[in-house]
N, C-alpha and C positions, 0 to 999 in steps of 0.2 A: 314481352313474350314474342318469340320468333314466329310460331306457326299455330293457327287454329284450324282444326279439321272438323268440318261440318258434315254430319251424316243424317239425312232424313230417314225416318223409319215408319213404314206402314205394313203391319202384319209381317214382320221379318224375323220372327223369333229364331228361326233356323239359321240365321246368318249373323246374329249379334256377336257371339263369341268369336266367330271366324273373322269378322270385320275388325274387332278389337285387336286380335293377334296380328292381323295384316298391317295395321298402323304401327303397332309396337315393333314389328320386324323391320321397319324402315330405319330404326336407330336414330330418330330425330331427338335431340337432347331437350330442347325447350319447346314444349307444345302443350296444347289442350285438345281434348276430344269432346265435341258437342254432339250428342245424339238428340235429334229433334223428333219426338214422337208425334205422329200425325193421325190420331184417332185409331190407333191399333186396337183390335179386339182379341188378339191372341196374347201370348205371354212375353211379347217384346219388352214391355216395361219392366217386368220382373227380372229378366235377364240383364237389362241395362242397370237396374238398381243393384244387382249383385256385384257388378263390376265397379260401380261407384263406391262401394263399401271397401274395396281393396285398392283402389287407385283414385286419388283425389284430383288427378288431371282429367278425369272423365266426369262429365256433367250431363244431366237429363233435362231437356226443355220440353214443354208441351205446347204444340200449336194446334188449335182446334179448327182453324180455317183449312179446309181440305185442299191438298194439292202440293206437288213438289216445290213449286215456286214459293208458296207461303212458308213452307218448312225451311227451305234454304235461306229465305230472307230473314227469318227469325234467328237462325244460326249465325248468319253474317253480322246482323245487328248486335248480337250478344258477344261476338268474338273479341278477344283481347289481343290476338296476334297481329304482327305486322303483315303477315302473309296468310291468305285464305286458301284452303284446299277443300273443295266440295266433292265428297266421295259418295258413291252409291253402295248401299250396304251389302249387296250381293256380288260385287265385283272384287277383283284382286289387283294388287300393285306389284310391279316387278321390283326386285331387290335394288336398293340404292336410288330409286327414281326420285323420291322426294328431296333428299339431300342434294342431288344433282341439280334439280330445278331451283332449289333455294340458292345454290351457288350462282346460278345464272342471274337471278334477281339481285343478289348481293353485289355482283360484279358489274351490273349494268343498270345503274339508277334511272336511266331514261326509259327503261322497259317497264311496262305496267303489268305484263303477264307473260308467262312462258308456257308452252305446251309441247307435248310429244306425241308419239303414235300410240294407237290402241290395236288390240287384237280381239276379234269376236270369236267366241267359242262356246260350245255346249258343255265343255269340260273345264276343269280348273287349270291353273298355271302349270302345275307339275305334270299334268296329263296332256298339255297342249304344246306342240312343237313351235318354238319361236323362230321366225325367219332370221336369217343371218345378214340382213341388209342394213344394220345399224352402223352409222359412222360417228355418232356422238357430236357431230358438228353443230354449232350454234349459229343460226341464221336470224338476223334481226331485220324486220321489215317495218318501214314507216307506214302510217295510215295513208290511204285506205286499202292497202294491198290485201291483207287477210280478210277484211270485211267483204270485199268484192268477190274474192275466191270462194268463201263460204256461202255467200248469198247466191252465187251463180250455180253452184253444184253441191247438193247435199252429200255427194260421194266424198267430198273433201272434209266434211265435218267430223269432228271427234267429240266424244262426250265430255261432260264436266270433269270427270276424274283424270282427264289428260292434261288439265290446266292447273297452274298455280298462279293466283292473283295477288297483287298488292291490295291490301284492304282499302287503301286510299283511292283505288280506281273506281270503287263503287260510289264514292262521292262525286266522281266525274260523270259516270255513265248511268248511275242509278242501279237499282236492284232488279231481280227477276220480275217480269210482268205477270202479276197474279191473275190477270184476266185471260191469260193463255194457259190452257190445260195440257197441251202437247207442244213440243218444240220451243218452250220458253227458254231453254238453255241455248238453243241455236239463235234465237232472237237476241239474247244478251251478247253472245259472242260476235255476232255480225256487227252490232253497234260498237263493241269493243274494238274490232278490227278496223272499222271505218274511222275511228277517232283517236286511237292510241297506238303507240309503238308496241309491237308484240314480237316475242322471240320464239323461234321453233328450234327444238333440240331433236336431232335425228336419232332417237332411241325409243324403245317401247316403254311406255309408262304404266299402262294398266291393261288388264284383260276384262273385256265386257262379257259377262256371263249371260248367255242367251238361254232363257228358260220360259216355258209357256205362261208361268204365273206372273211374270214381270209386267208392270203397268204399261210400258211402251209396247211390248209384244202383243198384249191384249188389244191396245188401241189400234195397232197396225192391222189386226185381223178384223176389227169391227168397222173400219171405214177406209175408203180409198184415200190415197195421199192428197188429192186435191182438196178434200174436206179437212184433212189434218193441218195443211199449211195455211188455209184461208185465214183463220183467226190471227196467226202471226203476221200475215201481210197487212191485215186491216188494222190491228191494234198496236202493232209495233213499227212496221216499216213505212206505212203511210204517214204517221205522225213524224217519223224521222225525216222523211222526204219533205214534209211541209216546213220543217225547221231548218233543213240542210239541203236545199235544192241545188247545191253547187256541183254535185257529181253527176255528169251525164251518164256515166257507166252504171251507177247505182240506179238512176232513173230508168234506164233501158231495161235492166233486169227486173225492176219492180213492175213496170208496165206490162212486160211480157208475162211474168208469172201471174199477175192479177188476171189478165185476159185469158190466159190458158186455163187457169183454175176455174174461172167463171164458166167457160164452155164445158169443161169436163164435169163439173158438178151438175150442170143441167142435163147433160147426156146420161150421166149415171143415175139420175133420179127417175123413179117410176111414176106414171100418172100425169096426164097433161095438165090438169089443174094444179097439181103439186109442183110441177116444173115451172109453170107460169108464176105461181106465188114465190117460188124460190128465186126465179129470175128478178122479180121486182125487189125482193129483199136484198139480194146480192148487189144489184145496181145501186140501191140506196146506201148500202154500207160503204161502197167505194166512190161515193159522190165527190170527195175532194179531187178525184182524178176524172177529168172530162172524157167521157166515152164518145168517140166519133159517131155520127148519125148512122152510118152504114153498119156499124157494129151492133147498134140497137136493133136494126132490122134483122141482121143475121142471127143474133141471139134469140130473137122472137121465133125465127124459123126453126132453130134448134129445139126450142121449147115445144114446138108442134111436131117436128120430125126429128127425134133424137137419134139420128143415124150416125154411125161411126164414120162413114165416108164424108158426111157433111162436117163432122167435127174435125176431121183431118184437113179438109179444105180450109176451114176456119183457122186451125192451128198453124198450117204451113204457109198460108197466103194472107189471110185477113189480118191476123195478129201482127206479123212483122211489118206490114204496111202501116197499120195504125200506130205502132210503136215509133216507127220512123217519122211519121207525121207529127206525133206529139212532141218528140224530141226537137224537131225543127222549130215548132212553135214556142218551145221553152227556152230557146237560145237568146 
């Protein structure tokens, strides 16, 4: 089988039929569509079962472990296709995008994944004007080009539906980290870009539908970004650093983001006792990274006086100096 499409589903009854039609409209000949129900309490399962009755290419899987990572992992593990496309049930794909990405992987066996551009919109594809900056050029970059780019700036990151993966790449880099509840897709793609050849195709692949009920939009509202990225840094990037300490550029980004997130979380937390407890917990979690003595002192000061001006001094001066010092020691 050429392609397996994996779609996690959590209370997405309103999007099931639309997502099915979106995949069909891509005109991929040899494919399967795997819906992975993740403890939905609405009529999502009923709608999927209705589709399975009329199309034997569509299958329903049940994942009781909550979270997008667990649902995606079940779909990938069950997939029979040579290529894996992980789609979000509420998004849309631009015409011809899947076949074009399949062509890239067919013609470039050294490439383990291909991705394109995305558009964010509160409306659907038909109601959203697409920019005219597509060239359809295919650019292949060896590792760690994309890994460093995505790690350095989240502004360059695109969602899972922008990617088409060879199934075999998951044997090399592993699956989604189920210990991460947000940013697990970014964690996987940074590891992909750090270790594998990845192709970029300069065309729009999908539309990310922004709506208030989406899991990621709710998460963004409930916590500052420093809190969101911390689990990814601790549970994914520190282990990668310990196993692959060869990249000074990766190390520099990791140290900087860890120290910056450490300071921001403390300043954003209310209550001196709560901040001190948080400081001790965060420092314990990042123990594999040696924190300079002067940072210990400054973080303690921030715990007592969580002033933004002190946080800026920490971010602009203390952190860069500490990162430089750690890099020199690691040479």
